[in-house]
C-alpha positions in Angstrom: 27.5 29.3 -35.5 28.9 31.3 -38.4 25.4 31.9 -39.7 24.2 33.1 -36.3 27.2 35.5 -36.0 26.5 36.9 -39.5 22.8 37.2 -38.7 23.4 39.1 -35.5 24.6 42.1 -37.6 22.7 41.1 -40.7 21.8 44.4 -42.2 25.2 45.9 -41.5 26.9 42.9 -43.1 24.6 42.9 -46.1 25.2 46.7 -46.7 28.9 46.2 -46.4 28.8 43.4 -49.0 26.6 45.5 -51.2 29.0 48.4 -51.0 32.0 46.2 -51.8 30.3 44.9 -54.9 29.2 48.4 -56.0 32.7 49.8 -55.5 34.4 46.8 -57.1 36.4 46.1 -53.9 34.9 42.7 -53.0 37.5 40.1 -52.0 36.7 36.5 -51.5 37.8 35.2 -48.1 39.7 31.9 -47.3 38.0 28.5 -47.1 37.5 26.2 -44.1 38.6 22.7 -45.0 37.0 19.5 -43.6 36.7 15.8 -44.8 33.6 13.6 -45.2 33.0 10.0 -46.3 30.1 10.0 -48.7 30.7 7.1 -49.5 34.4 7.7 -50.5 36.6 10.2 -48.7 36.1 13.8 -50.0 37.6 17.1 -49.0 35.0 19.9 -48.6 36.0 23.5 -48.7 33.5 25.8 -46.9 33.3 29.5 -47.8 32.4 32.1 -45.3 28.7 33.1 -44.9 29.4 36.4 -46.6 30.9 34.6 -49.6 28.1 32.0 -49.7 25.5 34.8 -50.0 27.5 36.1 -52.9 27.6 32.6 -54.4 23.8 32.4 -54.2 23.4 35.8 -55.8 25.7 34.8 -58.7 23.9 31.4 -59.1 20.4 33.0 -59.1 21.4 35.3 -62.0 23.6 33.0 -64.1 21.7 29.7 -63.8 18.6 30.7 -65.8 20.8 32.1 -68.5 23.1 29.1 -68.9 20.4 26.4 -68.3 18.8 27.4 -71.6 22.1 26.6 -73.3 22.6 23.2 -71.8 21.5 20.1 -73.8 18.4 18.3 -72.7 20.1 15.2 -71.5 22.5 16.8 -69.0 20.9 15.9 -65.6 23.2 17.0 -62.8 22.4 20.0 -60.5 19.6 21.3 -62.7 16.0 22.1 -62.0 13.5 19.3 -62.8 16.4 16.9 -63.6 18.4 14.6 -61.2 19.5 11.0 -61.0 16.0 9.4 -61.3 15.3 11.2 -64.6 18.8 10.3 -65.8 18.2 6.6 -65.3 14.8 6.8 -66.8 16.3 8.4 -69.9 18.9 5.6 -69.8 16.0 3.1 -70.0 14.3 5.1 -72.8 17.4 5.2 -74.9 18.0 1.5 -74.3 14.6 0.7 -75.7 15.0 3.1 -78.7 18.5 1.7 -79.7 17.5 -1.9 -79.2 14.3 -1.4 -81.1 12.3 -2.7 -78.1 14.8 -5.5 -77.5 14.9 -6.7 -81.1 18.4 -5.4 -81.8 21.7 -5.4 -79.8 22.3 -2.4 -77.7 25.9 -1.5 -76.7 26.7 1.2 -74.2 29.9 3.1 -73.8 30.3 4.3 -70.2 33.0 6.8 -69.2 34.0 8.6 -66.0 36.3 11.7 -65.8 39.2 11.3 -63.4 39.2 13.7 -60.4 36.8 16.0 -62.3 36.4 19.0 -59.9 40.1 19.1 -59.0 41.1 18.9 -62.7 39.0 21.8 -64.0 41.3 24.4 -65.4 40.3 27.8 -63.9 41.7 29.7 -66.9 39.8 27.6 -69.4 36.6 28.0 -67.3 36.9 31.8 -67.4 37.6 31.7 -71.2 34.3 29.8 -71.6 32.5 32.3 -69.3 33.8 35.2 -71.3 32.3 33.7 -74.5 28.9 34.2 -73.1 29.3 37.2 -70.8 30.6 40.5 -72.1 30.2 42.6 -69.0 33.6 43.3 -67.5 32.4 43.9 -64.0 30.6 40.5 -64.0 33.6 38.7 -65.4 35.9 40.3 -62.7 33.5 39.2 -60.0 33.6 35.6 -61.4 37.4 35.7 -61.6 37.5 36.7 -57.9 35.2 33.7 -57.1 37.0 31.2 -59.3 40.6 32.2 -58.4 39.7 32.4 -54.7 40.3 28.6 -54.6 44.1 28.6 -54.6 44.4 24.8 -54.9 43.1 24.9 -58.5 40.0 23.3 -59.9 36.7 24.0 -58.2 36.0 23.5 -54.5 33.5 20.9 -53.4 31.2 23.0 -51.3 30.6 26.1 -53.4 27.1 26.4 -54.9 28.8 28.1 -57.8 30.9 25.0 -58.4 27.8 23.0 -59.5 27.0 25.6 -62.1 30.5 26.2 -63.3 31.1 22.4 -63.7 28.0 22.2 -65.9 29.1 25.2 -68.0 32.6 23.6 -68.3 31.2 20.2 -69.5 28.6 21.8 -71.7 31.5 22.4 -74.1 31.9 18.6 -74.2 28.2 18.0 -74.5 28.0 20.3 -77.5 30.9 18.5 -79.1 29.3 15.1 -78.5 26.0 16.1 -79.9 26.9 18.4 -82.8 30.4 17.3 -83.9 30.2 13.6 -83.2 26.5 13.5 -83.9 25.9 11.1 -81.0 22.1 11.0 -80.8 21.8 8.9 -77.7 23.9 10.4 -75.0 23.3 11.0 -71.3 25.5 12.8 -68.8 25.2 13.2 -65.0 28.1 15.3 -63.6 31.3 13.6 -64.9 29.6 10.2 -65.7 28.3 9.8 -69.2 27.0 7.1 -71.5 26.6 6.7 -75.3 24.3 4.1 -76.8 24.6 2.4 -80.2 23.9 -0.8 -82.0 27.4 -0.8 -83.3 30.2 -1.7 -80.9 33.0 -0.7 -83.2 31.5 2.8 -83.6 31.6 3.2 -79.8 35.2 2.0 -79.8 36.1 4.5 -82.4 34.7 7.3 -80.2 37.0 6.6 -77.3 40.3 8.1 -78.7 38.3 11.1 -80.1 36.8 11.7 -76.7 40.1 11.3 -74.9 41.8 13.8 -77.3 39.0 16.4 -76.9 38.9 16.2 -73.1 42.7 16.4 -72.8 43.5 19.1 -75.5 40.4 21.3 -75.1 39.4 21.0 -71.5 42.5 19.6 -69.8 40.6 16.6 -68.4 41.4 12.9 -68.4 39.2 9.8 -68.5 39.4 7.3 -65.7 41.1 4.4 -67.4 39.5 1.8 -65.0 36.0 3.2 -65.6 35.8 3.2 -69.4 34.0 0.2 -70.9 31.6 -1.0 -73.5 29.0 -3.4 -72.5 25.8 -4.8 -73.8 22.6 -4.0 -72.0 21.9 -7.7 -71.6 24.9 -8.1 -69.3 23.9 -5.1 -67.1 25.4 -1.6 -67.0 26.2 0.0 -63.7 25.1 3.6 -63.8 24.1 6.1 -61.1 23.8 3.5 -58.3 21.8 0.9 -60.3 22.7 -2.0 -62.5 20.6 -1.5 -65.6 19.3 -4.3 -67.8 17.0 -4.3 -70.8 13.8 -4.5 -68.9 14.6 -3.8 -65.3 17.3 -2.4 -62.9 18.6 -3.6 -59.6 20.4 -1.8 -56.8 24.2 -1.8 -57.0 25.6 -4.1 -54.2 27.7 -1.2 -52.7 24.7 1.0 -52.7 22.6 -1.6 -50.9 25.3 -2.3 -48.3 25.8 1.4 -47.6 22.0 1.9 -47.4 21.6 -0.9 -44.8 24.6 0.4 -42.8 23.1 3.9 -42.6 19.7 2.6 -41.6 21.3 0.5 -38.9 23.2 3.6 -37.6 20.1 5.9 -37.9 16.9 3.7 -37.8 14.6 6.7 -37.9 11.3 6.5 -39.9 12.4 9.5 -42.0 15.6 7.7 -43.0 13.8 4.5 -43.9 11.1 6.3 -45.9 13.8 8.2 -47.8 15.4 4.9 -48.9 12.0 3.4 -49.7 11.5 6.3 -52.1 14.8 5.5 -53.8 13.9 1.8 -54.0 10.7 2.6 -55.9 12.8 3.5 -58.9 14.0 -0.1 -59.5 13.4 -3.8 -58.8 14.0 -3.8 -55.1 10.9 -5.5 -53.8 12.6 -7.8 -51.4 14.7 -5.0 -49.9 11.6 -2.9 -49.5 9.8 -5.7 -47.7 12.7 -6.0 -45.3 12.7 -2.3 -44.5 8.9 -2.2 -44.1 9.1 -5.3 -41.9 11.8 -3.9 -39.7 
């Protein structure tokens, strides 16, 4: 309904937005809050159509600029990346570190606690100012970032996807260039580091904790930090990954079957069949095809 209302006076609304931007009088409006379960409860903050158009414009200009500065093995919310490529890189690094399964491969897996809510808006803007020297652009970004009065970044803004990657790019650069971790993969706030040396990975944990807390104001989730061997299986991005195969996580399988039961349309089933092609899920695929 809000899109229809905006579209009814589309040209007038766009000209008004354009004039506000040109005159530096643009003000971000309040958010509409609602909750979803996907799969765990999340609070979404929806901006107005006018502000969402502004978000898209900001994203279109800034994304190509910042994407060139991101490391190769950051996979969240980037063109030609995504979860499937992240888990394929996971398998590739497993093979490289284990020397094609002739050496032990240990994996440090970490998760940042309440990532979007914990992002420090002031630190984010300091990072943006390192790359952008145009004051008008920075003032517009300040208006967008500070529009979320609860602190952190709102789940729902297109800009939040980009800002979160810009924020954690600082951490990515630290891992790659200061700690010299060669085999590292990050998807959003979940990241893994591979090594043949378990003690080396143990030694990284306090360094990582210190950097996240003191530089970015972030905290690792204590219950989601562990070091495991690839032979015992590592749960990452919905799959339990082993040295030569991966299987669907039990919770993911249960959620998938529940959604198909609630919405048994062919499009839904085909979507999940596409997901299952990325791992060892032959029996589940047969069940879905049969049904």
